[in-house]
C-alpha positions in Angstrom: -131.9 33.7 -77.1 -135.4 32.0 -76.7 -136.4 29.7 -79.4 -139.4 31.0 -81.8 -140.2 27.5 -83.0 -139.3 23.9 -82.5 -139.7 22.8 -85.9 -140.7 24.5 -89.6 -143.2 23.4 -92.1 -141.0 20.1 -93.6 -139.7 21.3 -97.4 -139.7 20.6 -100.1 -141.4 24.4 -100.7 -142.6 26.0 -104.0 -142.7 29.1 -105.0 -146.0 30.3 -107.6 -146.6 33.3 -109.1 -150.7 33.5 -108.6 -152.4 35.2 -111.8 -156.1 34.6 -110.6 -157.8 38.0 -109.0 -158.7 38.3 -105.5 -156.8 39.2 -102.4 -153.5 37.6 -103.5 -153.7 38.6 -107.1 -150.2 39.3 -108.6 -148.7 38.2 -105.2 -146.1 34.8 -104.9 -147.4 32.0 -103.0 -144.3 30.1 -100.8 -146.1 26.2 -100.1 -145.0 23.0 -99.3 -145.7 20.2 -101.6 -149.1 19.2 -99.6 -150.6 22.4 -98.2 -151.7 25.7 -97.9 -149.6 28.5 -98.6 -146.9 29.9 -95.7 -146.7 33.1 -97.3 -147.3 35.4 -99.8 -144.7 37.9 -101.1 -146.7 41.3 -102.0 -146.6 42.4 -106.1 -144.2 44.2 -107.2 -141.7 43.8 -110.1 -142.1 40.5 -111.0 -138.2 39.3 -112.3 -137.2 40.5 -108.0 -140.3 39.1 -106.7 -139.4 35.8 -108.4 -136.3 35.7 -107.5 -137.2 36.1 -103.4 -139.6 33.6 -103.9 -137.3 30.8 -105.2 -134.9 31.6 -102.3 -137.0 31.2 -99.3 -138.9 28.3 -101.2 -135.5 26.7 -100.9 -134.6 27.3 -97.2 -135.9 24.0 -96.2 -133.5 22.8 -99.0 -130.5 24.9 -97.9 -130.9 24.0 -94.2 -130.9 20.3 -95.1 -127.2 21.2 -97.1 -125.7 23.2 -94.6 -126.2 20.3 -92.2 -125.0 17.8 -94.1 -122.1 19.8 -95.1 -121.3 20.6 -91.5 -121.6 16.7 -90.7 -119.2 15.6 -93.4 -116.4 18.4 -92.5 -116.3 17.8 -88.7 -115.9 14.2 -89.4 -113.4 14.2 -92.0 -109.8 13.1 -91.8 -108.6 16.5 -93.1 -107.5 19.1 -90.0 -110.4 20.5 -88.3 -108.6 24.1 -88.5 -108.6 24.1 -92.6 -113.0 24.1 -92.2 -112.7 26.6 -89.6 -114.3 29.9 -91.1 -116.8 27.2 -92.9 -118.4 25.3 -90.1 -118.3 28.9 -87.7 -120.6 30.2 -90.9 -122.6 26.8 -91.2 -123.2 26.4 -87.7 -124.4 30.1 -87.6 -126.6 29.5 -90.0 -127.8 26.4 -89.5 -128.7 28.0 -85.6 -130.4 31.2 -87.0 -132.2 29.0 -89.3 -133.6 27.1 -85.9 -134.1 29.7 -83.7 -131.8 28.4 -81.2 -128.9 29.7 -79.6 
C-alpha cells in the first residue's frame, strides 16, 4: 500500500455549522483550532450532518487514544493473548488512519 500522506493536520479539530450566506451556507465545516477549514460537509439533514461532522472532527483524538491504548496493551503484564483481538483492531485502525501498511 502506498502512503497517501506523511502526517495529518494536528488536532484538535472542531465542527461548526455554517449559517451564513454564500457558497458554504448550510454546510458544516471541519477545521483545526487555528486555521482554515479542512473540509465541508454538504447541506443535508442537520442532525445527521452534525453527527458526521463530530465524528470526523474527533478523528485526531480517536487516533491518539488508539495509539495510547495499543501502547498500554502491548506493555502490560497481562498475557498478550487476552488482548489479541483488540490489539489487532487498534493496529489496523491506526494503520488505516496513518495511510501506512
